[in-house]
C-alpha positions in Angstrom: -20.1 8.7 8.0 -20.4 7.2 4.5 -17.6 5.4 3.3 -17.6 4.9 -0.4 -16.9 1.3 -1.2 -14.9 0.3 -4.3 -14.5 -2.6 -6.3 -11.0 -4.2 -6.5 -9.9 -6.9 -8.3 -9.0 -10.4 -6.6 -5.8 -10.8 -8.6 -3.7 -7.6 -8.7 -2.5 -7.1 -12.4 1.1 -6.2 -12.2 4.3 -6.6 -14.7 6.6 -9.7 -14.3 9.4 -8.2 -13.6 7.9 -6.1 -10.5 6.9 -9.4 -8.9 9.4 -11.4 -9.8 12.6 -11.0 -11.8 13.9 -13.9 -13.3 17.6 -13.8 -14.2 18.4 -15.2 -17.5 20.2 -18.5 -15.5 16.9 -18.7 -13.6 15.1 -18.6 -17.0 17.1 -21.4 -18.6 17.2 -23.6 -15.8 13.3 -23.2 -15.4 12.5 -24.1 -19.3 15.0 -26.9 -19.1 13.3 -28.7 -15.9 10.0 -27.9 -17.4 10.7 -29.6 -20.7 12.2 -32.9 -18.8 9.3 -33.2 -17.3 7.6 -33.4 -20.9 4.2 -32.3 -19.8 2.8 -29.2 -21.5 0.1 -28.3 -18.9 2.4 -27.4 -16.2 2.6 -24.3 -14.2 5.5 -22.9 -12.0 3.7 -22.3 -8.6 6.3 -20.0 -6.5 5.6 -18.9 -3.0 6.5 -19.3 0.8 5.6 -21.2 3.8 6.0 -21.2 7.4 9.2 -23.0 8.4 13.0 -22.8 7.8 15.9 -21.4 9.8 14.6 -17.6 9.8 10.6 -18.5 9.8 9.7 -18.7 6.2 10.6 -21.0 3.3 10.6 -20.3 -0.3 8.5 -22.9 -2.3 8.8 -23.6 -6.1 7.4 -26.4 -7.8 6.0 -27.2 -11.1 1.7 -28.4 -10.8 -1.1 -29.1 -13.3 -3.0 -26.0 -14.4 -6.0 -27.4 -13.2 -4.6 -26.6 -9.6 -4.4 -22.7 -10.3 -7.0 -20.9 -8.0 -9.2 -17.7 -8.9 -7.2 -16.0 -6.2 -3.5 -16.9 -7.8 -1.7 -13.9 -9.9 -0.8 -15.4 -13.1 2.0 -14.1 -14.7 4.4 -15.8 -18.0 7.9 -15.7 -19.4 8.7 -17.6 -22.6 5.6 -19.5 -22.6 5.9 -20.5 -19.2 2.9 -19.7 -16.7 4.0 -18.7 -13.2 1.4 -18.4 -10.3 1.6 -16.9 -7.1 -1.3 -17.1 -4.0 -2.0 -13.6 -2.7 -0.1 -14.7 0.9 3.2 -15.1 -0.9 2.8 -12.5 -3.3 2.9 -9.8 -0.5 6.1 -11.6 0.5 7.9 -12.0 -2.5 6.8 -8.7 -4.6 10.3 -7.5 -5.8 12.1 -10.6 -5.5 14.9 -11.5 -8.3 15.2 -15.1 -8.4 18.8 -16.3 -10.1 20.3 -19.9 -10.8 24.0 -20.9 -10.6 25.2 -24.1 -11.8 28.4 -23.9 -9.5 29.4 -26.9 -7.7 29.7 -25.5 -4.6 26.8 -22.7 -3.4 24.9 -23.7 -6.7 21.2 -23.7 -7.6 18.4 -21.1 -7.2 19.3 -18.3 -5.0 16.2 -16.0 -4.1 17.1 -12.4 -3.6 14.1 -11.0 -1.4 14.0 -7.2 -0.8 11.2 -7.9 1.9 13.5 -10.2 4.1 14.6 -8.1 7.1 16.6 -11.4 7.9 18.0 -14.4 6.0 19.4 -18.0 6.9 23.1 -19.0 5.7 21.3 -21.4 2.7 19.6 -18.6 1.7 16.6 -20.7 1.3 14.7 -19.2 4.2 13.9 -15.7 5.4 12.1 -13.5 8.2 10.1 -10.8 7.1 
């Protein structure tokens, strides 16, 4: 049996809104945090790692542009480059990232349609 092979791009091309939707509150906070860092060559890495109450924890941090790998998916909003590694991309595709400055329960909130369970703090999930 002959199975035709096709070429697939390593990093999928998709709209920012399809992968991660940043609310206005999240955008505002991320822009302020980046400005406070004072470095122009920073990217925002969003992803997941093993751990947390429900099995997977969200990670989000600024890192140097030189750490972006060839397999990372790169997105942009308002001059901020956002990168996601391939493993995390599958787990956060369609996620909404929100931010609240409320004194109780404030901070970044991850709303992930791929999560089958979440912990009470909202920072970890099971898929």
